[in-house]
C-alpha positions in Angstrom: 19.2 35.2 -20.3 17.0 32.1 -19.5 13.3 32.7 -19.3 11.0 31.3 -16.6 9.8 28.7 -19.0 13.4 27.7 -19.8 14.2 27.4 -16.1 11.1 25.4 -15.3 11.9 22.9 -18.0 15.3 22.1 -16.4 14.0 19.0 -14.5 16.0 15.9 -14.3 14.3 12.7 -13.1 16.5 9.8 -12.0 15.9 6.4 -10.4 18.4 4.8 -8.1 17.7 1.3 -6.8 14.2 1.8 -5.5 14.6 5.5 -4.8 12.8 8.0 -7.0 14.6 11.3 -7.2 13.4 14.5 -8.7 15.8 17.4 -9.1 14.2 20.7 -10.0 16.7 23.4 -10.9 14.4 26.4 -10.1 12.7 27.8 -7.1 9.8 29.1 -9.2 7.5 26.3 -8.1 7.5 23.2 -6.0 8.5 19.9 -7.6 5.5 17.9 -8.6 5.8 15.2 -5.9 6.1 17.9 -3.2 3.3 20.0 -4.7 1.1 16.9 -4.7 1.2 16.9 -0.9 -0.4 20.4 -0.7 -3.8 18.8 -0.6 -5.8 17.7 2.5 -7.4 14.7 0.8 -4.1 13.5 -0.6 -2.5 13.6 2.9 -5.5 11.8 4.4 -5.3 9.1 1.8 -1.5 8.6 2.5 -2.1 8.4 6.3 -4.9 5.9 5.8 -2.7 3.7 3.5 0.1 3.9 6.0 -2.0 1.9 8.4 -3.2 -0.8 5.9 -3.9 -1.3 2.2 -7.5 -0.2 1.4 -10.1 -0.3 -1.4 -11.2 3.0 -3.0 -14.6 2.9 -1.4 -12.9 2.4 2.0 -10.8 5.5 1.4 -13.9 7.4 0.4 -15.4 6.7 3.7 -12.2 7.3 5.6 -11.6 10.7 4.0 -15.1 11.9 3.7 -14.5 12.9 0.1 -16.5 12.1 -3.0 -15.6 9.0 -4.9 -14.4 11.1 -7.9 -12.1 13.1 -5.6 -10.6 10.1 -4.0 -9.9 8.3 -7.3 -8.4 11.5 -8.8 -6.0 11.7 -5.9 -5.2 8.0 -6.1 -4.4 8.4 -9.8 -2.0 11.2 -9.1 -0.4 9.3 -6.2 0.1 6.3 -8.4 1.6 8.3 -11.2 4.0 9.9 -8.7 5.0 6.5 -7.3 3.5 6.9 -3.8 0.8 4.3 -4.3 0.6 0.9 -6.0 -2.5 -1.3 -6.7 -3.2 -4.9 -6.7 -6.4 -6.7 -7.8 -8.3 -8.4 -5.0 -11.5 -10.4 -4.9 -14.3 -9.2 -2.6 -16.2 -11.7 -0.4 -19.1 -11.2 -2.9 -16.9 -12.3 -5.8 -16.3 -8.9 -7.4 -12.8 -7.9 -8.5 -11.5 -4.5 -7.3 -8.2 -2.6 -6.8 -6.7 -2.4 -3.3 -4.3 0.5 -2.9 -1.0 0.2 -1.0 1.5 2.7 0.1 4.6 2.2 -2.0 6.8 5.1 -0.6 6.5 6.5 2.9 9.5 8.8 3.2 10.0 12.1 1.5 13.2 14.1 1.9 13.7 17.7 0.7 17.2 19.0 0.3 18.3 22.4 -0.8 21.8 23.0 -2.0 23.8 24.9 -4.6 22.5 22.7 -7.4 18.8 23.4 -6.6 16.0 21.6 -4.8 16.2 17.8 -4.5 13.1 15.8 -3.5 13.8 12.1 -2.7 10.9 9.6 -2.2 11.6 6.2 -0.7 10.3 3.5 1.6 11.4 3.6 5.2 13.1 0.2 4.6 15.5 1.7 2.1 18.8 3.3 2.9 19.1 7.1 2.5 22.0 8.3 0.2 
């Protein structure tokens, strides 16, 4: 009989033409990309980036969170593929990162094979 640890390690990540898919074969816990959204600051950052790309300091002001909190969330969002960065030059000549929403659609599907979480841009076709 498979242990909880065995079941939790049965994760299959696939990439299909711009769509990032995570299939988790257990119902023990939420897949990482879905679990990431269970945070108020993360959701506020995503909504703010949906409007326009922003600098980290702008997101700090928008979300009312500490700088460290915002940058931790941005790192997690970037690792999960929700956010990308590009280097921009401020009017004062300093270089900094602007954050842009990379994926703005999340679909959760439950079927006989398990839980499927698909992350994609609204401009992409669903499968």
